[in-house]
C-alpha positions in Angstrom: -14.7 3.8 -44.2 -15.3 0.7 -46.3 -12.1 -0.8 -45.0 -14.0 -1.6 -41.8 -15.9 -4.2 -43.8 -12.8 -6.1 -45.0 -13.2 -9.7 -43.8 -9.6 -10.4 -42.7 -9.6 -7.2 -40.6 -12.0 -8.6 -38.1 -10.6 -12.1 -38.1 -7.1 -10.7 -37.2 -8.2 -7.7 -35.1 -5.3 -6.7 -32.8 -2.7 -8.4 -35.0 -3.7 -7.0 -38.4 -0.9 -4.5 -38.6 2.0 -6.9 -38.1 0.3 -9.6 -40.3 -0.5 -7.0 -43.0 3.1 -5.8 -43.0 4.4 -9.4 -43.1 2.3 -10.1 -46.1 3.6 -7.0 -47.8 7.2 -7.8 -47.1 6.8 -11.4 -48.2 5.2 -10.1 -51.4 8.2 -7.9 -52.1 10.6 -10.8 -51.6 8.5 -13.1 -53.9 8.4 -10.3 -56.5 12.2 -10.1 -56.4 12.4 -13.8 -56.8 9.9 -13.6 -59.7 7.2 -15.8 -58.1 4.4 -13.6 -59.3 1.4 -15.8 -58.5 2.4 -16.2 -54.9 3.2 -12.5 -54.5 -0.3 -11.7 -56.0 -1.9 -14.1 -53.5 -0.3 -12.4 -50.5 -1.2 -9.0 -51.9 -4.8 -10.0 -52.3 -5.0 -11.3 -48.8 -3.3 -8.1 -47.5 -5.8 -6.0 -49.4 -8.6 -7.7 -47.5 -7.0 -6.5 -44.3 -6.1 -2.9 -45.1 -6.6 -1.0 -48.3 -3.3 0.9 -48.0 -1.6 -2.1 -49.5 -2.8 -0.8 -52.9 0.2 1.5 -52.8 2.5 -1.5 -52.7 0.6 -3.1 -55.5 1.2 0.0 -57.7 4.9 0.0 -56.8 5.4 -3.7 -57.7 3.5 -3.3 -61.0 5.5 -0.2 -61.9 8.7 -2.1 -60.9 7.8 -4.9 -63.2 7.2 -2.5 -66.1 10.5 -0.8 -65.6 12.3 -4.1 -65.5 10.7 -5.1 -68.8 8.9 -8.1 -67.4 6.2 -9.4 -69.6 2.6 -9.2 -68.5 1.4 -12.5 -67.0 -2.3 -13.3 -66.7 -2.0 -15.7 -63.8 -0.7 -13.3 -61.2 -3.2 -10.6 -62.2 -6.0 -13.2 -62.1 -4.9 -14.5 -58.6 -4.9 -11.0 -57.2 -8.2 -9.9 -58.7 -9.8 -13.3 -57.8 -8.7 -13.3 -54.1 -9.7 -9.6 -53.6 -13.0 -10.0 -55.4 -14.0 -13.2 -53.5 -13.1 -11.7 -50.2 -14.9 -8.4 -50.8 -18.0 -10.3 -52.2 -18.0 -12.4 -49.1 -18.0 -9.4 -46.8 -20.8 -7.7 -48.8 -23.0 -10.7 -48.7 -22.4 -11.9 -45.2 -22.1 -8.7 -43.1 -25.3 -6.9 -42.3 -25.8 -3.1 -42.3 -22.7 -0.9 -42.8 -20.3 -3.4 -41.4 -19.2 -0.8 -38.8 -19.5 -1.3 -35.0 -22.0 0.9 -33.3 -20.6 4.4 -32.9 -17.5 3.8 -35.0 -18.8 5.8 -38.0 -19.5 8.8 -35.7 -16.1 8.5 -34.1 -14.4 8.5 -37.5 -16.1 11.7 -38.8 -16.4 13.7 -35.6 -12.9 15.2 -35.8 -9.7 14.0 -34.2 -10.2 10.8 -32.2 -9.0 11.2 -28.6 -6.5 8.3 -29.0 -5.0 9.6 -32.2 -1.3 10.4 -32.3 -1.8 13.7 -34.1 -4.3 15.5 -36.3 -2.0 15.5 -39.4 0.6 13.2 -40.9 3.6 15.4 -40.5 2.8 16.3 -36.9 2.3 12.6 -36.2 5.6 11.7 -37.8 7.4 14.4 -35.7 5.6 13.1 -32.5 6.6 9.5 -33.3 10.2 10.4 -33.8 10.3 12.4 -30.6 8.7 9.6 -28.7 11.3 7.1 -30.1 14.3 9.2 -29.1 12.9 9.8 -25.6 12.3 6.1 -25.2 16.0 5.3 -26.1 18.7 7.7 -27.2 20.3 4.7 -29.1 17.8 5.4 -31.9 20.1 8.2 -32.9 22.1 5.5 -34.8 19.2 5.6 -37.4 19.8 9.3 -38.0 23.5 8.7 -38.4 23.4 5.9 -41.0 20.1 6.4 -42.9 21.5 9.5 -44.9 24.5 7.5 -45.9 22.3 4.8 -47.2 20.8 7.2 -49.8 24.3 7.3 -51.4 24.3 3.6 -52.0 20.8 3.4 -53.5 21.9 3.6 -57.2 23.8 0.3 -56.9 21.0 -1.5 -55.0 18.1 -2.2 -57.3 16.4 -4.4 -54.7 16.1 -1.5 -52.3 13.8 0.6 -54.4 10.4 -1.2 -53.9 10.3 -0.9 -50.0 11.5 2.7 -50.3 9.0 3.6 -53.0 6.3 1.9 -50.9 7.2 4.2 -47.9 7.3 7.3 -50.1 3.9 6.6 -51.8 2.3 5.7 -48.5 3.5 8.9 -46.9 2.3 10.9 -49.9 -1.1 9.3 -49.6 -1.3 10.3 -45.9 -0.3 13.9 -46.8 -3.0 14.1 -49.5 -5.7 12.7 -47.1 -4.6 14.9 -44.2 -6.4 12.6 -41.8 -5.6 12.0 -38.1 -2.9 9.4 -37.7 -1.9 6.8 -35.2 1.6 5.3 -34.5 0.7 2.2 -36.6 -0.3 4.4 -39.5 3.5 4.8 -40.3 4.2 1.1 -40.3 5.0 1.0 -44.1 7.7 3.5 -43.5 9.7 1.1 -41.3 11.0 -1.3 -44.1 12.3 1.6 -46.1 14.0 3.1 -43.1 15.5 -0.2 -42.2 16.8 -0.5 -45.8 18.5 2.9 -45.6 20.1 2.1 -42.3 21.4 -1.2 -43.6 22.8 0.3 -46.7 24.4 3.1 -44.7 26.1 0.7 -42.4 27.3 -1.4 -45.3 28.7 1.6 -47.2 30.6 2.9 -44.2 32.0 -0.6 -43.2 33.3 -1.2 -46.7 36.2 1.1 -45.9 37.4 -1.1 -43.1 39.9 -3.5 -44.6 40.4 -5.9 -41.7 37.6 -8.4 -41.9 37.5 -9.1 -38.1 37.2 -5.4 -37.3 34.5 -5.0 -39.9 32.5 -7.8 -38.3 33.1 -6.4 -34.8 31.9 -3.0 -35.9 28.8 -4.4 -37.6 28.0 -6.5 -34.6 28.4 -3.5 -32.3 26.0 -1.4 -34.3 23.5 -4.2 -34.5 23.7 -4.6 -30.7 23.0 -0.8 -30.3 19.7 -1.3 -32.3 18.8 -4.3 -30.3 19.3 -2.4 -27.0 17.2 0.5 -28.4 14.4 -1.9 -29.2 14.5 -3.7 -25.9 14.7 -0.5 -24.0 11.8 1.0 -25.9 9.6 -2.1 -25.4 10.4 -2.2 -21.7 9.5 1.4 -21.3 6.2 1.1 -23.1 5.1 -2.0 -21.3 6.5 -1.5 -17.7 6.5 2.3 -17.1 3.5 4.5 -16.9 4.5 7.9 -18.5 3.6 11.3 -17.2 1.1 13.1 -19.4 3.8 15.5 -20.5 6.2 12.8 -21.6 6.8 12.8 -25.4 6.2 9.1 -25.6 2.9 9.2 -23.6 1.0 9.4 -26.9 2.2 5.9 -28.1 2.1 4.2 -24.7 -0.7 1.7 -24.2 -3.3 3.4 -22.0 -4.0 2.0 -18.5 -7.5 0.7 -17.9 -9.7 3.2 -16.3 -11.0 2.5 -12.7 -14.5 2.3 -14.0 -13.5 -0.4 -16.4 -11.8 -2.4 -13.6 -15.0 -2.1 -11.5 -17.1 -3.3 -14.4 -14.7 -6.2 -15.0 -15.0 -7.3 -11.4 -18.8 -7.1 -11.5 -18.9 -9.2 -14.7 -16.6 -11.8 -13.2 -18.7 -12.0 -10.0 -22.0 -12.2 -11.8 -21.3 -14.3 -14.9 -21.7 -18.1 -14.6 -18.4 -19.8 -14.8 -17.7 -21.3 -18.2 -20.0 -18.9 -19.9 -18.6 -17.5 -23.2 -19.2 -14.0 -22.0 -17.1 -14.5 -18.8 -14.8 -11.5 -18.5 -11.0 -11.9 -18.6 -8.8 -10.0 -16.1 -8.2 -6.4 -17.3 -4.8 -4.9 -16.8 -3.6 -2.9 -19.7 -5.2 -2.0 -23.1 -3.0 -2.4 -26.1 -3.8 -1.8 -29.8 -2.0 -2.3 -33.0 
């Protein structure tokens, strides 16, 4: 549970997953462009947000060794320095365990009530079922991702995100801990790579360039529709408890919380830093 002490986690709370993923993806791009110090800087910052980024660090180090790149002291020093300074800051400035009251008990007392599933494979199955019930257009992913595997030997750049996804999933399986929807975020870049490679492989057989562009644009439109439909369902529709996507839907605020919110707004001096904001819907990363 030491990750709860990481300094950038609390600074970016609520946005840590997309920011952490963005840092990881930028680090992969910089690694491919051989900008080692900048990639190391981003990886160090990402490590201060979530420790799972260590899987990507291992992947990029292994990729450098396989490519025969020489060891450079500067990137290693940047990564170790950023991570060390951040962790040292958190240890010296945060009092106690660094955990909010009750969080430690909630993490060790079994499956949290808001968890997607009690095990990674069950969570992955639940997430897939939720996605397909939100929009049937996500079936495009199942159609093209297997074809993308056939194109992997020719695409050296695709291996780091796929290896990151595989190693992350392996770590989840070994831990066997309860999972949330955002737990599987590192799998998304690898899945996107497979879909893109699958589409490219199948469109290569179309000789007419205009038809090729039209087919590619149509497939991209299907994915955009799937994304928009899914987001609209999650944000605008309250699912029944039996709906497959209920587990990943932002929960509505309980009536007791709304009552407490109204009481705080009525009894807190205007302009006070503790003045409550209107409560409508609870969302989490």
